[in-house]
C-alpha positions in Angstrom: -77.0 -27.1 19.4 -74.6 -28.7 16.9 -75.1 -32.2 18.1 -78.5 -32.0 19.6 -81.2 -34.3 18.3 -84.3 -32.8 16.5 -86.4 -33.9 19.5 -84.2 -31.8 21.8 -84.6 -28.8 19.7 -88.4 -29.4 19.8 -88.2 -29.5 23.7 -89.3 -33.2 23.9 -88.0 -35.5 26.4 -84.8 -37.3 25.2 -84.7 -41.0 24.7 -81.8 -43.4 24.0 -82.6 -42.9 20.2 -81.9 -39.1 20.7 -78.6 -40.1 22.3 -77.7 -42.2 19.2 -78.7 -39.2 17.0 -76.4 -37.1 18.9 -73.5 -39.6 18.8 -74.2 -39.9 15.0 -73.8 -36.1 14.6 -70.6 -36.2 16.6 -69.2 -39.1 14.5 -70.2 -37.3 11.3 -68.4 -34.2 12.5 -65.2 -36.1 13.3 -65.3 -37.9 9.9 -66.2 -35.0 7.7 -65.0 -31.9 9.8 -68.3 -30.0 9.3 -72.0 -30.3 9.6 -74.5 -28.7 7.2 -76.0 -26.6 9.9 -72.9 -25.0 11.2 -72.2 -21.4 10.8 -75.6 -19.8 11.5 -75.5 -16.5 13.5 -78.0 -14.4 15.2 -81.1 -14.6 17.2 -82.8 -17.3 15.0 -79.9 -19.6 15.1 -81.7 -22.3 17.1 -84.6 -22.1 14.7 -82.4 -22.2 11.6 -80.3 -25.2 13.0 -83.4 -27.2 13.7 -84.9 -26.4 10.3 -81.7 -27.4 8.5 -81.5 -30.7 10.6 -85.0 -31.5 9.6 -84.4 -30.8 5.9 -81.2 -32.7 5.6 -81.7 -36.4 4.6 -79.7 -39.1 6.2 -78.4 -40.0 3.0 -77.1 -36.6 2.4 -75.6 -36.6 6.0 -73.8 -39.9 5.3 -72.5 -39.1 2.0 -68.7 -39.8 1.6 -68.6 -41.9 4.8 -67.5 -45.5 5.1 -70.2 -48.0 3.8 -71.0 -49.4 7.3 -71.8 -45.9 8.5 -74.3 -45.5 5.6 -75.8 -48.9 6.3 -76.4 -48.1 9.9 -78.1 -44.9 9.2 -80.3 -46.6 6.6 -81.4 -49.3 9.2 -79.7 -52.2 7.2 -76.6 -52.4 9.4 -75.8 -53.0 13.2 -79.0 -53.5 14.8 -81.4 -53.1 11.8 -83.2 -50.2 13.4 -81.5 -47.2 11.8 -80.2 -44.6 14.3 -81.6 -41.8 12.3 -85.2 -43.3 11.9 -86.6 -41.1 14.8 -85.2 -38.1 13.1 -87.0 -39.1 9.8 -90.4 -39.5 11.9 -89.9 -36.2 13.5 -89.5 -34.7 10.0 -92.9 -36.1 8.9 -94.9 -35.7 12.1 -93.6 -32.3 13.3 -93.1 -30.2 10.2 -95.7 -27.7 11.1 -94.6 -27.6 14.8 -91.1 -26.6 13.6 -91.9 -23.0 13.0 -93.3 -22.5 16.4 -91.2 -24.8 18.7 -87.7 -24.0 17.3 -87.8 -20.3 17.9 
């Protein structure tokens, strides 16, 4: 659950963008030692993790990381597409679905 993409939490079919999102979470964990959604316990853990992922901006996730990493998350580096863009789209489009799908 820690490294899963938001679409995976919502039960959607994973794509290459979801793989990049999961890789980004893994790299962030290795760089920072912790992710904002770690530490949830109980029956609603999946819901709480999904909700926190959708509420956490890419800018907040990439704070205190190397500049190249921040540029890639914003879509101004590497390929220009931004590996968290799909996550931001899910935040806008699936906000209402979150309460039902992440349980």
